[in-house]
C-alpha positions in Angstrom: -26.6 17.2 4.6 -27.3 14.3 7.0 -24.5 11.8 7.1 -24.4 8.4 8.8 -21.5 9.2 11.0 -19.4 6.4 12.7 -16.5 6.6 15.1 -14.8 3.2 14.8 -11.3 4.7 14.5 -11.4 7.2 17.3 -13.4 5.0 19.7 -11.3 1.9 19.3 -7.8 3.3 19.1 -5.6 5.1 21.7 -5.7 8.9 21.3 -3.0 11.5 22.2 -3.8 12.8 25.7 -2.2 16.2 24.9 -4.8 18.3 23.2 -2.6 21.2 22.4 -1.8 21.5 18.7 1.9 21.8 19.0 4.6 20.1 17.0 6.0 17.3 19.2 6.7 13.6 19.6 3.5 11.8 20.2 3.8 8.5 22.0 1.4 5.6 22.9 -1.2 7.0 20.5 -2.5 6.3 17.0 -3.9 9.8 16.5 -4.2 13.4 17.9 -7.4 15.4 17.8 -6.9 18.5 15.6 -9.0 21.4 14.4 -8.6 22.5 10.8 -7.5 26.1 10.1 -10.2 28.5 9.1 -9.5 30.1 5.7 -10.0 33.6 4.3 -12.2 33.2 1.3 -12.9 29.5 0.5 -14.3 28.5 -2.9 -15.1 25.0 -4.1 -13.6 24.5 -7.6 -14.7 21.0 -8.4 -16.6 18.1 -6.9 -16.5 14.4 -7.7 -20.3 13.8 -7.8 -19.7 10.0 -7.9 -17.7 10.1 -4.7 -20.3 12.4 -3.1 -23.1 10.0 -3.9 -21.0 7.1 -2.3 -21.2 9.2 0.9 -24.9 9.8 0.5 -24.4 13.5 -0.4 -26.8 14.8 -3.0 -25.8 17.2 -5.9 -27.9 19.9 -4.3 -26.1 19.4 -0.9 -22.7 19.7 -2.6 -23.7 23.2 -3.8 -24.5 24.3 -0.2 -22.6 26.8 2.0 -22.4 24.0 4.6 -20.7 21.6 2.3 -18.2 24.3 1.2 -17.4 25.1 4.8 -16.9 21.4 5.7 -14.6 20.6 2.9 -12.5 23.7 3.4 -12.1 23.2 7.2 -14.2 26.2 8.1 -16.9 24.3 9.9 -16.9 21.0 11.9 -19.6 18.5 11.1 -21.9 18.2 14.2 -20.8 15.6 16.8 -17.5 14.8 15.1 -13.9 15.3 16.3 -11.2 15.7 13.5 -7.9 14.1 14.0 -4.5 13.5 12.5 -2.6 10.2 12.6 0.8 9.3 14.1 3.1 7.2 12.0 6.8 6.8 11.2 8.4 5.6 8.0 11.4 4.8 6.0 12.1 7.6 3.5 14.4 6.8 0.6 15.6 3.7 2.5 16.4 5.3 5.8 14.3 5.3 9.0 13.0 8.8 9.6 11.4 8.4 13.0 8.0 10.0 13.6 6.4 11.6 10.6 2.6 11.5 10.8 -0.2 13.5 9.1 1.7 16.8 8.7 -0.9 18.4 6.5 -3.8 15.9 6.6 -6.7 16.1 8.9 -9.4 13.4 9.1 -12.8 14.9 9.4 -15.1 11.9 10.1 -16.2 8.4 9.1 -19.3 7.9 7.0 -21.1 4.6 6.5 -23.3 4.2 3.5 -24.5 1.1 1.6 -22.3 -1.2 3.8 -19.1 0.8 3.0 -17.2 2.7 5.6 -15.3 5.8 4.3 -12.9 8.1 6.1 -13.1 11.7 4.8 -9.9 13.7 5.1 -8.7 17.2 4.2 -5.2 17.8 2.8 -3.8 21.3 3.3 -6.1 22.4 6.1 -3.4 23.5 8.6 -0.8 22.5 11.1 -1.0 19.3 13.2 1.3 18.0 15.9 3.1 16.2 13.0 3.8 19.2 10.8 7.4 19.4 11.9 8.8 22.6 10.3 6.0 22.8 7.7 2.9 24.9 7.6 0.3 22.1 7.0 -1.0 23.8 3.9 -1.1 22.9 0.2 -1.0 24.9 -3.0 -3.1 24.8 -6.1 -0.7 23.0 -8.3 -0.2 20.0 -6.0 -3.9 19.9 -5.2 -5.1 19.9 -8.8 -2.7 17.0 -9.5 -3.8 15.0 -6.5 -7.5 15.6 -7.0 -7.5 14.6 -10.7 -5.1 11.7 -10.3 -6.9 9.8 -7.6 -10.1 9.8 -9.7 -8.2 9.0 -12.9 -6.6 5.9 -11.2 -10.0 4.7 -10.0 -11.4 4.8 -13.5 -8.3 3.0 -14.8 -9.1 0.1 -12.4 -6.1 0.8 -10.2 -6.7 0.4 -6.4 -6.6 3.9 -5.0 -7.8 6.4 -2.5 -10.5 8.8 -3.9 -11.1 12.5 -4.2 -14.3 14.3 -3.1 -13.5 18.0 -3.7 -11.0 20.5 -4.7 -11.2 24.0 -3.2 -9.3 27.3 -3.0 -8.6 28.4 0.6 -8.4 32.0 -0.3 -5.0 32.2 1.4 -1.5 32.4 -0.1 1.1 29.9 0.7 4.9 30.2 0.5 6.6 27.4 -1.4 10.1 26.7 -2.9 9.1 24.5 -5.9 12.6 23.1 -6.6 14.2 23.6 -3.2 16.7 26.1 -4.9 16.3 29.0 -2.5 13.7 30.9 -4.5 10.4 30.6 -2.6 7.3 32.4 -3.9 3.7 32.8 -2.8 1.2 30.6 -4.5 -2.6 30.1 -4.2 -3.6 27.9 -1.3 -5.9 24.9 -1.9 -7.4 22.0 -0.1 -8.3 18.6 -1.4 -10.9 16.4 0.3 -9.7 12.8 0.1 -11.7 9.6 0.8 -10.7 6.1 1.6 -11.9 3.1 3.6 -8.7 3.7 5.6 -5.6 5.9 5.5 -3.5 3.6 7.6 0.0 3.1 6.3 2.9 0.7 6.9 4.4 3.5 9.0 1.5 3.4 11.5 2.8 -0.1 12.6 6.5 0.7 12.2 6.3 3.6 14.7 5.1 1.3 17.5 7.7 -1.4 16.7 10.5 1.2 16.6 9.4 2.5 20.0 9.0 -1.1 21.4 5.4 -0.3 22.1 4.1 -3.8 21.5 0.9 -3.2 23.4 -0.3 -0.5 21.0 1.1 -2.3 18.0 -1.2 -5.2 18.9 -4.2 -2.9 19.5 -3.7 -1.3 16.1 -3.2 -4.6 14.3 -6.3 -6.1 16.0 -8.3 -3.1 15.0 -7.1 -3.3 11.4 -8.1 -7.0 11.2 -11.5 -6.5 12.8 -12.5 -3.6 10.6 -10.6 -4.3 7.3 -9.7 -8.0 7.2 -12.6 -9.4 9.3 -12.7 -12.6 7.1 -9.4 -13.6 8.8 -11.2 -14.2 12.1 -10.2 -13.4 15.7 -6.8 -11.9 16.3 -4.1 -14.5 16.8 -0.6 -15.2 15.6 -2.2 -17.2 12.7 -4.4 -14.3 11.7 -1.5 -11.8 12.0 0.5 -13.9 9.5 -2.5 -14.1 7.2 -3.0 -10.4 7.5 0.6 -9.8 6.4 0.1 -12.2 3.5 -2.9 -10.4 2.3 -1.2 -7.0 2.6 1.7 -8.4 0.6 -0.7 -9.7 -2.1 -2.6 -6.4 -2.3 0.6 -4.4 -2.5 1.8 -6.5 -5.4 -1.5 -6.4 -7.2 -1.5 -2.6 -7.0 2.1 -2.3 -8.3 1.3 -4.6 -11.2 -1.5 -2.2 -12.2 1.0 0.7 -11.9 3.3 -1.1 -14.3 0.4 -1.9 -16.7 -0.6 1.7 -17.1 2.9 3.2 -16.9 2.3 5.0 -13.5 5.4 6.0 -11.4 4.5 7.0 -7.9 7.7 8.9 -7.3 8.0 8.6 -3.5 7.3 5.0 -2.3 8.4 5.6 1.3 6.8 3.3 3.8 4.7 6.1 5.2 3.2 6.3 1.7 2.2 2.7 1.5 -1.4 1.9 2.2 -2.2 -1.1 4.5 -5.1 -1.8 2.1 -2.9 -1.9 -1.0 -4.4 1.4 -2.3 -2.4 4.1 -4.2 -2.0 6.9 -1.7 -0.4 10.3 -1.6 -0.1 11.7 -5.1 2.9 13.9 -4.9 5.7 13.9 -7.5 4.1 11.1 -9.6 4.1 10.8 -13.3 3.0 8.6 -16.2 5.7 7.3 -18.5 5.9 9.3 -21.7 8.8 7.4 -23.4 8.9 3.8 -22.2 11.9 3.8 -19.8 12.5 1.5 -16.9 14.9 4.1 -15.4 12.5 7.0 -15.3 11.4 8.8 -12.2 9.5 12.2 -12.1 10.9 13.1 -8.6 13.7 15.6 -8.6 14.7 14.5 -5.0 15.4 11.1 -6.4 17.1 12.1 -9.6 20.6 10.9 -8.5 19.9 7.4 -7.2 16.5 6.8 -9.0 15.4 4.6 -6.1 11.8 4.9 -7.1 12.2 4.6 -10.9 9.5 2.8 -12.9 11.4 -0.5 -13.3 12.2 -0.6 -9.6 8.7 -0.2 -8.1 8.1 -3.9 -7.7 11.4 -4.3 -5.8 10.6 -1.3 -3.6 7.2 -2.8 -2.8 9.0 -5.9 -1.6 11.6 -3.8 0.4 8.7 -1.9 2.1 7.0 -5.2 2.9 10.3 -6.3 4.6 10.0 -3.3 6.9 6.3 -4.1 7.6 7.3 -7.7 8.4 9.9 -6.3 10.9 7.3 -4.1 12.5 4.8 -7.0 12.9 7.4 -9.5 14.1 7.0 -8.6 17.9 3.4 -9.9 17.8 4.2 -12.9 15.6 7.6 -13.9 17.0 8.3 -16.3 14.1 10.5 -15.4 11.2 9.7 -18.4 8.9 6.1 -17.6 7.9 7.0 -14.0 7.2 10.0 -15.0 5.0 7.8 -17.5 3.1 5.3 -14.7 2.3 8.1 -12.4 1.1 9.6 -15.2 -1.0 6.1 -15.8 -2.5 5.9 -12.1 -3.5 9.0 -12.6 -5.8 7.4 -15.7 -7.4 4.0 -14.0 -7.8 5.6 -10.9 -9.2 7.2 -12.9 -12.0 4.0 -14.7 -12.8 1.7 -11.6 -12.6 4.1 -9.4 -14.5 4.3 -11.9 -17.3 0.5 -12.4 -17.4 0.0 -8.6 -17.4 2.5 -8.1 -20.3 0.8 -10.9 -22.3 -2.6 -9.2 -21.8 -1.1 -5.9 -23.1 0.1 -7.8 -26.2 -3.1 -9.8 -26.7 -1.6 -13.2 -26.1 -4.0 -15.6 -24.5 -2.5 -19.0 -25.2 0.8 -20.3 -24.0 4.0 -20.4 -26.0 7.5 -21.2 -24.8 8.9 -18.1 -26.5 6.5 -15.6 -25.0 9.0 -14.3 -22.4 11.6 -13.8 -25.0 9.2 -11.9 -27.2 8.3 -9.6 -24.3 11.9 -9.0 -23.4 12.7 -8.3 -27.0 9.9 -5.7 -27.1 11.0 -4.0 -23.9 14.5 -3.7 -25.2 13.3 -2.3 -28.5 11.0 0.2 -26.9 14.0 1.8 -25.2 16.2 2.1 -28.3 14.6 5.5 -29.0 12.0 7.5 -27.1 8.7 5.7 -27.7 5.5 6.8 -26.1 4.2 3.9 -23.9 0.5 4.8 -23.9 0.3 5.4 -27.7 2.4 2.4 -28.6 0.3 -0.2 -26.7 -3.0 1.4 -27.6 -2.2 1.4 -31.3 -0.8 -2.1 -31.1 -4.3 -3.5 -30.7 -5.1 -2.5 -34.3 -2.2 -4.7 -35.6 -3.0 -7.4 -38.1 -0.8 -9.7 -40.1 -1.8 -7.9 -43.3 -0.7 -4.4 -42.0 2.7 -3.0 -41.4 3.2 -2.8 -37.7 5.9 -0.1 -37.9 3.6 2.4 -39.6 0.9 1.6 -37.1 3.1 2.8 -34.2 4.9 5.7 -35.9 2.8 8.2 -33.9 4.5 6.8 -30.7 8.0 7.9 -31.7 9.3 11.2 -30.4 12.3 11.5 -32.8 11.0 9.8 -36.0 13.1 12.0 -38.3 16.3 10.9 -36.6 15.3 7.2 -36.8 18.3 5.0 -37.8 17.8 2.1 -40.3 19.2 -0.2 -37.6 16.5 0.7 -35.1 13.8 0.4 -37.8 15.1 -3.1 -38.7 14.9 -4.1 -35.1 11.3 -3.0 -35.0 10.5 -4.8 -38.3 12.1 -7.9 -36.8 10.0 -7.7 -33.7 6.8 -7.3 -35.6 7.6 -10.3 -37.7 8.0 -12.4 -34.6 4.8 -10.9 -33.1 2.9 -11.7 -36.3 4.1 -15.3 -36.2 3.0 -15.5 -32.5 -0.4 -14.1 -33.2 -1.1 -16.9 -35.7 -1.0 -19.3 -32.8 -3.9 -17.4 -31.1 -7.5 -18.6 -31.4 -9.2 -15.2 -30.8 -10.3 -13.1 -33.8 -8.5 -9.8 -34.5 -11.7 -8.0 -33.4 -12.0 -9.8 -30.1 -8.2 -9.3 -29.5 -8.5 -5.6 -30.1 -11.4 -5.3 -27.7 -9.6 -7.1 -25.0 -6.3 -5.2 -25.5 -8.1 -1.9 -25.5 -9.5 -2.9 -22.1 -6.1 -3.1 -20.5 -4.2 -0.5 -22.6 -5.7 3.0 -21.8 -6.0 5.6 -24.5 -6.0 8.5 -22.0 -3.9 9.0 -18.9 -3.1 12.1 -16.8 0.1 13.1 -18.4 2.0 15.7 -16.3 1.7 18.4 -19.0 -2.1 18.0 -19.0 -2.3 18.7 -15.3 0.0 21.6 -15.8 -2.3 23.1 -18.4 -5.2 22.8 -16.0 -3.1 24.3 -13.2 -2.0 27.3 -15.3 -5.6 27.9 -16.4 -7.0 27.7 -12.9 -4.3 30.1 -11.7 -5.9 32.6 -14.1 -9.4 31.8 -12.9 -10.4 29.4 -15.6 -11.5 26.0 -14.1 -13.0 24.5 -17.2 -9.9 22.4 -18.0 -10.0 20.7 -14.6 -13.5 19.5 -15.5 -12.6 18.6 -19.1 -9.8 16.4 -17.8 -11.9 15.0 -15.1 -14.6 14.0 -17.6 -12.0 12.7 -20.1 -10.4 10.4 -17.5 -13.6 8.9 -16.4 -13.5 6.8 -19.6 -9.8 6.1 -20.2 -10.3 3.0 -22.3 -13.0 4.3 -24.7 -12.1 6.0 -28.0 -13.8 9.4 -27.3 -13.1 10.8 -30.9 -14.0 14.3 -29.7 -11.1 14.2 -27.3 -8.5 12.9 -29.7 -6.3 15.9 -29.0 -5.4 14.4 -25.7 -4.2 11.2 -27.4 -0.9 12.7 -28.2 2.7 12.6 -27.2 4.0 15.1 -24.7 4.6 18.4 -26.5 8.2 19.6 -26.9 7.6 22.7 -24.7 6.8 20.3 -21.8 10.0 18.2 -22.1 11.9 20.1 -19.4 9.3 22.4 -17.9 8.8 22.3 -14.1 5.6 20.4 -13.3 5.7 18.6 -16.6 8.9 16.5 -16.4 10.3 17.5 -13.0 8.5 17.5 -9.7 9.5 17.8 -6.1 8.0 16.3 -3.0 6.6 19.8 -2.2 4.6 19.6 -5.5 
């Protein structure tokens, strides 16, 4: 396995001069060198062959002992020095100080076909940033992260990627719901890949410490290697950098809203500077369409990170990044203009996204009202978002819309006549609106099916794969991985996955409730 190794990150950014792997405050450094923990009996459970080929790793090489040892932290690739990053962050709205890669260790950078990738292990042991934790990960969280990153990629959502999922062979103590009942679980390691794992918190930590010198070094590095089209570092390019981060962040969140994805823990240390979905913890896909839903038990009281609030949180987090970059820009007005533009762009892009989900391609003055009417009606009774929008593409003026979407309702037998009338009323308006369209029903269906996925990684699906893997059956991991590679295609053989959440999963841990330790 011969990789084209680069060291742009470690050679151009300040490192932690203390080499001892002890938990501590790390200052004037972007990263600390760290060695992954050797594991007892590592075993690779699944590999994303697509991602491997992006790194120029052949299928034969992924089956090697060397590959297994690299992606489980048992061997260091020649002439590389693994490291963990230092960053801070606002967690649930409050500044939390230094956080950092508490259980992530970057192995190396690979350059292939003009792409630069950072390869990272999650769950490979303690780092200076582990605080009171053990730096390890368990099977359930690792299966969820591994599958979700690849599922998001195939949905067309900006995201970090997965390379491999492995057992460590060790056991890990975890308290799933923070209720004082810890238990030993199987340890696992995910190999993650991204052009960069830099987060808003990387910049915030330097600003909080008034370390303007290293804030500038890191920002200059980021522009040179990830936003090089902005030109040489200057106040103007710093403003343009912030503008582009703002635009990318919004674009990512609009995609989340489109597919019904709820990140669950949008702290600033979980916000990618490249506008990629990063850190798949207590995430979930909407089952019933509900602006107020969050899968994160830690957030159940205030629901800060609920589905409908994600665009607002994106903006709040960008305010924190603006504050962090202010010391090297020293002007408030351009930053405020960019933040104001985010609000304008959100309204426009959200409207355009919802129109695309409804198959509306011409303009009509009542479109916003039609969309708002639909969103209100969707929340009158539990209505499956994925099934509703997917089946809506088959609507035609000759058919009854209500019967077309019956499969999306969770409590059809308890349906009141009043709710049914509201649905019939909405479909009547929708049918009238479609008559103003110039696209044929066939063309509309094809376009709608391209933005409304048929298959998403519902929490209960992950849980089934986790339960099977816990018993030594890894086939369901692969079945879901293959299914989610083509989320927009019909796949008639996989129709069983185009279904509402089963009743047994309604309140089951891992299916409806997840903690940050998940």
